C-alpha positions as CSV (number, residue, x, y, z in Angstrom):
1,M,12.7,-5.0,13.4
2,S,8.9,-5.8,13.2
3,N,8.1,-9.2,12.0
4,L,5.8,-8.9,9.0
5,K,6.6,-12.3,7.5
6,N,3.7,-13.9,5.6
7,K,1.8,-10.7,5.5
8,T,0.6,-9.0,2.3
9,I,0.1,-5.2,2.8
10,I,-1.5,-2.6,0.5
11,I,0.1,0.8,0.7
12,T,-1.6,3.7,-1.1
13,G,0.7,6.5,-2.2
14,G,3.4,3.8,-2.1
15,S,5.6,4.9,-5.0
16,L,7.1,8.0,-3.5
17,G,8.0,9.8,-0.3
18,I,6.6,8.5,3.0
19,G,4.6,5.7,1.2
20,F,7.7,4.4,-0.5
21,A,9.6,4.5,2.8
22,I,6.8,2.4,4.4
23,A,6.9,0.0,1.5
24,K,10.7,-0.5,1.8
25,K,10.4,-1.0,5.6
26,C,7.6,-3.6,5.2
27,V,9.6,-5.5,2.6
28,Q,12.7,-5.4,4.7
29,D,10.6,-6.9,7.6
30,G,9.4,-9.8,5.5
31,A,6.1,-8.6,4.0
32,R,4.9,-8.6,0.4
33,V,3.5,-5.3,-0.6
34,I,1.1,-4.0,-3.2
35,I,1.9,-0.3,-3.8
36,A,-0.9,1.8,-5.4
37,S,-0.7,5.3,-6.8
38,R,-1.8,7.1,-9.9
39,N,1.6,7.6,-11.7
40,K,2.5,4.4,-13.6
41,T,6.1,5.4,-14.1
42,D,6.7,6.1,-10.4
43,L,5.1,2.7,-9.6
44,E,7.4,0.9,-12.0
45,N,10.5,2.6,-10.6
46,A,9.5,1.9,-7.0
47,L,8.6,-1.7,-7.7
48,T,11.9,-2.4,-9.4
49,E,13.7,-1.3,-6.2
50,L,11.4,-3.1,-3.9
51,N,11.8,-6.4,-5.7
52,S,15.6,-6.0,-5.5
53,I,15.5,-6.0,-1.7
54,G,12.8,-8.5,-0.8
55,K,12.3,-12.2,-1.2
56,E,8.6,-11.9,-2.1
57,K,7.3,-10.7,-5.5
58,N,5.8,-7.3,-4.8
59,L,3.1,-5.8,-6.9
60,S,1.8,-2.5,-8.0
61,Y,-1.5,-1.1,-9.2
62,S,-2.4,2.3,-10.8
63,L,-5.2,3.8,-8.7
64,D,-7.1,7.0,-8.0
65,I,-8.4,6.4,-4.5
66,G,-10.8,9.3,-4.9
67,D,-12.8,7.2,-7.4
68,L,-15.0,4.6,-5.5
69,N,-15.5,2.5,-8.7
70,A,-11.7,2.4,-9.2
71,V,-11.2,1.2,-5.6
72,R,-13.8,-1.5,-6.2
73,N,-12.0,-2.5,-9.4
74,F,-8.7,-2.7,-7.4
75,A,-10.4,-5.0,-4.9
76,K,-11.7,-7.2,-7.7
77,W,-8.2,-7.4,-9.2
78,C,-6.8,-8.4,-5.8
79,N,-9.5,-11.1,-5.6
80,D,-8.7,-12.3,-9.2
81,E,-5.0,-12.5,-8.3
82,K,-6.0,-14.6,-5.3
83,L,-4.2,-12.2,-2.9
84,E,-5.0,-12.5,0.8
85,I,-4.5,-9.0,2.3
86,S,-3.8,-8.8,6.0
87,G,-2.9,-5.1,6.3
88,L,-3.8,-1.7,4.7
89,V,-1.9,1.6,4.8
90,N,-3.8,4.7,3.6
91,N,-1.1,7.2,2.9
92,A,-2.0,8.8,-0.4
93,G,-2.9,12.5,-0.3
94,I,-2.6,15.9,-1.8
95,Y,-2.2,19.5,-0.3
96,G,-5.1,21.0,-2.3
97,P,-5.6,24.7,-2.7
98,M,-3.5,27.2,-0.6
99,G,-4.7,30.5,0.7
100,K,-7.7,31.9,2.4
101,T,-10.8,29.7,2.1
102,T,-12.8,32.7,0.8
103,L,-10.4,33.0,-2.1
104,V,-9.4,29.5,-3.1
105,D,-11.1,27.5,-5.9
106,M,-13.9,25.4,-4.4
107,D,-13.5,22.7,-7.0
108,E,-9.9,22.2,-5.8
109,F,-11.1,22.3,-2.2
110,T,-13.6,19.6,-2.9
111,N,-11.0,17.5,-4.8
112,A,-8.7,17.5,-1.8
113,I,-11.4,16.3,0.5
114,Q,-12.4,13.7,-2.1
115,I,-8.9,12.3,-2.3
116,N,-7.5,12.7,1.2
117,F,-10.6,11.9,3.3
118,L,-13.1,10.1,1.1
119,G,-10.2,8.1,-0.5
120,T,-9.3,6.8,2.9
121,V,-13.0,6.0,3.6
122,Y,-13.4,4.3,0.3
123,M,-10.3,2.1,0.9
124,C,-11.5,1.1,4.3
125,N,-15.1,0.5,3.2
126,V,-14.1,-1.8,0.3
127,F,-11.0,-3.5,1.8
128,A,-11.8,-4.0,5.5
129,P,-14.3,-6.8,4.8
130,L,-11.7,-8.5,2.6
131,L,-8.8,-8.5,5.1
132,K,-7.8,-11.9,6.3
133,S,-5.4,-12.8,9.1
134,T,-4.8,-15.6,11.6
135,G,-4.2,-12.8,14.1
136,R,-5.3,-9.2,14.2
137,K,-6.3,-7.4,10.9
138,K,-4.4,-4.1,10.6
139,I,-5.3,-0.7,9.1
140,V,-3.0,2.3,9.4
141,N,-4.4,5.7,8.2
142,Y,-2.3,8.8,7.7
143,S,-3.1,12.2,9.3
144,G,-1.0,15.3,8.8
145,G,-0.7,19.0,9.4
146,G,-3.8,20.6,10.9
147,A,-5.0,17.5,12.6
148,A,-4.0,18.6,16.1
149,T,-3.5,22.3,15.6
150,P,-4.9,24.9,13.2
151,F,-3.3,25.0,9.8
152,A,-4.5,28.3,8.2
153,N,-4.4,28.7,4.5
154,Y,-4.4,25.0,4.0
155,S,-8.0,24.4,5.2
156,A,-8.9,21.7,2.7
157,Y,-5.8,19.6,3.6
158,A,-6.2,20.3,7.4
159,T,-9.9,19.5,7.6
160,S,-9.4,16.3,5.6
161,K,-6.7,15.2,7.9
162,I,-8.6,15.9,11.1
163,A,-11.5,14.0,9.6
164,I,-9.3,11.0,9.1
165,V,-8.4,11.0,12.8
166,R,-12.1,10.9,13.9
167,F,-12.9,8.4,11.2
168,T,-10.1,6.2,12.5
169,E,-11.4,6.3,16.0
170,N,-15.0,5.6,14.9
171,L,-14.0,2.7,12.7
172,A,-11.9,1.2,15.4
173,I,-14.9,1.0,17.7
174,E,-17.2,-0.2,14.9
175,L,-14.9,-3.1,14.0
176,A,-13.7,-3.9,17.5
177,D,-15.6,-7.2,17.5
178,E,-14.1,-8.2,14.1
179,N,-10.4,-8.5,15.2
180,F,-9.2,-5.2,13.8
181,D,-6.5,-2.8,15.0
182,I,-7.0,0.6,13.3
183,N,-4.7,3.5,14.1
184,C,-3.7,6.9,12.7
185,V,-0.1,8.1,12.2
186,A,1.1,11.7,12.2
187,P,4.5,11.6,10.3
188,G,5.8,15.0,11.3
189,F,7.3,17.5,8.8
190,V,8.7,15.0,6.2
191,V,10.1,16.8,3.2
192,T,8.1,15.7,0.2
193,R,7.0,17.2,-3.2
194,L,4.0,18.7,-1.4
195,H,6.3,21.2,0.4
196,N,7.7,22.4,-2.9
197,Q,4.2,23.5,-3.7
198,T,4.3,25.9,-0.7
199,L,7.7,27.3,-1.8
200,N,6.3,28.1,-5.2
201,Q,3.6,30.3,-3.7
202,N,3.6,33.9,-2.7
203,P,4.5,33.9,1.0
204,D,1.6,36.3,1.7
205,S,-0.9,33.8,0.4
206,V,0.1,30.9,2.6
207,G,1.4,32.9,5.6
208,K,4.9,34.3,5.9
209,N,5.7,32.3,9.1
210,F,4.7,29.0,7.6
211,F,6.5,29.8,4.3
212,E,9.7,30.6,6.2
213,N,9.3,27.5,8.4
214,T,8.8,25.3,5.4
215,K,11.9,26.7,3.7
216,K,13.9,26.1,6.9
217,Q,12.6,22.5,7.3
218,V,13.3,21.7,3.6
219,D,16.8,23.1,3.9
220,S,17.5,21.1,7.1
221,G,16.1,17.9,5.7
222,G,13.0,17.7,8.0
223,V,11.8,14.6,9.8
224,P,13.2,11.4,8.2
225,P,10.4,9.4,6.5
226,E,11.9,6.3,8.1
227,K,10.4,7.4,11.5
228,A,6.9,7.1,10.1
229,A,7.8,3.9,8.3
230,D,9.1,2.3,11.5
231,L,5.9,3.2,13.4
232,T,3.7,2.0,10.6
233,A,5.5,-1.4,10.5
234,F,5.1,-1.7,14.2
235,L,1.3,-1.0,13.9
236,L,1.1,-3.6,11.2
237,S,2.9,-6.2,13.2
238,D,1.7,-8.6,15.9
239,D,3.7,-6.6,18.4
240,S,1.0,-3.9,18.4
241,D,-1.9,-6.3,18.9
242,G,-4.7,-4.6,20.9
243,I,-3.6,-1.1,20.2
244,T,-6.4,0.5,18.3
245,G,-8.2,3.8,17.8
246,K,-5.1,5.8,18.5
247,F,-3.5,8.9,16.9
248,I,0.3,8.5,17.3
249,S,3.1,10.9,16.3
250,A,6.1,9.2,14.7
251,P,8.7,11.8,15.7
252,W,7.3,13.0,19.1
253,D,5.7,10.0,20.8
254,D,7.9,7.4,22.6
255,W,6.0,4.6,21.0
256,Q,8.9,2.1,21.2
257,S,8.9,2.2,25.0
258,E,7.1,-0.5,26.9
259,E,5.5,2.0,29.2
260,F,4.1,4.0,26.3
261,K,2.7,0.8,24.7
262,K,1.1,-0.2,28.0
263,T,-0.6,3.2,28.3
264,L,-1.9,2.9,24.7
265,L,-3.5,-0.4,25.6
266,E,-4.9,0.6,29.0
267,D,-6.0,4.3,28.7
268,K,-8.9,4.8,26.3
269,D,-8.4,8.6,26.2
270,F,-4.6,8.5,25.7
271,A,-3.3,9.4,22.2
272,T,-6.8,10.6,21.1
273,L,-8.3,14.0,20.3
274,R,-10.5,15.3,23.1
275,R,-11.9,18.6,24.2
276,I,-10.5,19.5,27.6
277,D,-12.6,21.5,30.0
278,N,-11.2,21.6,33.6
279,K,-9.8,18.1,33.1
280,N,-6.2,17.0,32.7
281,F,-5.7,14.0,30.5
282,Y,-1.9,14.1,30.9
283,K,-0.3,11.2,32.7
284,K,3.4,11.0,33.3
285,I,5.0,8.1,31.4
């Protein structure tokens, strides 16, 4: 269990799926959470459950992260409520248009970049200066499919997610002298409402192999969202102090081992995205 006692953490996309699993884990580990998403009914339902399992009074806020003014109003609300935020999880996102880039609606493509990438940037821009902590200040961003390998027919989603990885690395360097740890999580194939969108498409438009793999993963249950929640809680806790600028897989990386943690702290190229030309970054752990 990560110790998150006395921490107040904002979680975008916190009413459903991975975001809600993160919120529950944080509450179980002693934190107070502020969950933010657009759907007020989902927020109310999630908040009721969160408040039934935690000692702190958790909060919710209806927010479109793709709207910079709305993000600024959210920050003002936090300030008016005298909330001292010590951690931020940027999890909210959408799939966007599916199909060949030459055929999809460009307004939908732009909207996906606006929400997934710029929404993360807006939250970091507005809230990073407001974070307060007696220790390290923590930001966890969420990547996804297409960040480490091509994800054809989902180019808006994939390019927004790879942009988040590089943004995370840049921001970690930029704020290194301000006591920040900023990392990026790849949750793996967690079954969410996004994947139902794929199953409602013509297999030819999204790629038959990916369509069949999605169906198989959905039928098998996929990766439990708790894996991503556990990693996120670790990255928000004091146990991860000094780990920053990393891109970590919840289901595939052995992040709980001491050797892995040591490598994250000591090797600047480990758990990052790099072009490799005649150089081997792999180190046995």
